[in-house]
N, C-alpha and C positions, 0 to 999 in steps of 0.2 A: 505493497500499501503505499504512496508516495506520500509525499508531508503535505500536500495542497489537498489532498482528501482528508488529513486528518487536522488540518486547521478548519477546513469546513465543515466538519462533523463539530470540530470544537465551538465554534461559531454557532452553529444549530443548537448546538445543547444549552450554552450559555442564553442564547435568545430565548428559547423555550424556558429556562430557569426564569428569567426575568420578567416572562409572560406571567407566569404562575404565580410569581411572587409580589407584582405590580398588576393585578386584577382590575383595578379601579380605573389605572390609566387606560386601559381598553375601553371601560365604560365612556370616560370621558372624552374619549377621541370619537367613540361614536356619537355621542353627544353633541360635541361640537360639529360633526357633520351634518348631522340632522338638524341644526339650527340652522345651517346654511340655505336649506332650503331647495338645494339639489339633491336627486337622487343619487344612491350611490352605485355607481354602475362599475366599480372595478370587479374584474372577474367574470362579469358579463357576455353571454354571447350576441350576434347581432340579432338575434331573434328576441330575447330579453327587452333589449335596449330598445327594439321597435316598438314592442307592446308598453315600454313606459313611455315612449314619444306618443303612441296610437292613446294611451289613454288622458296623457295631458291635453291633446288636441282636443278629445272627445269630452273633457271638463269643461275647456274652453267655449266651445260652441254650445254645453248647457247652457253655460254660464251668461253665454249672448243671449239665449232663448228665453232663457228667465228675467234677464232685465227686460226684453222685448214685451214680453206680454206680462210681467207684474211690475216692472221696474217704473 
């Protein structure tokens, strides 16, 4: 096994340990992302991102119709 793999394994172990020890920081990060108003699309494929965009478009159209008839 090369030194490069050993250092990557060690870095991964330390990162996992840090995440377990500081679980509150993960909650804080997700809270900050949620407050930004933008959906978190990291790790999503094109279908999922398209679904989020389609949902946002439908909501905008529904709001416009609501304002037209009841506003």
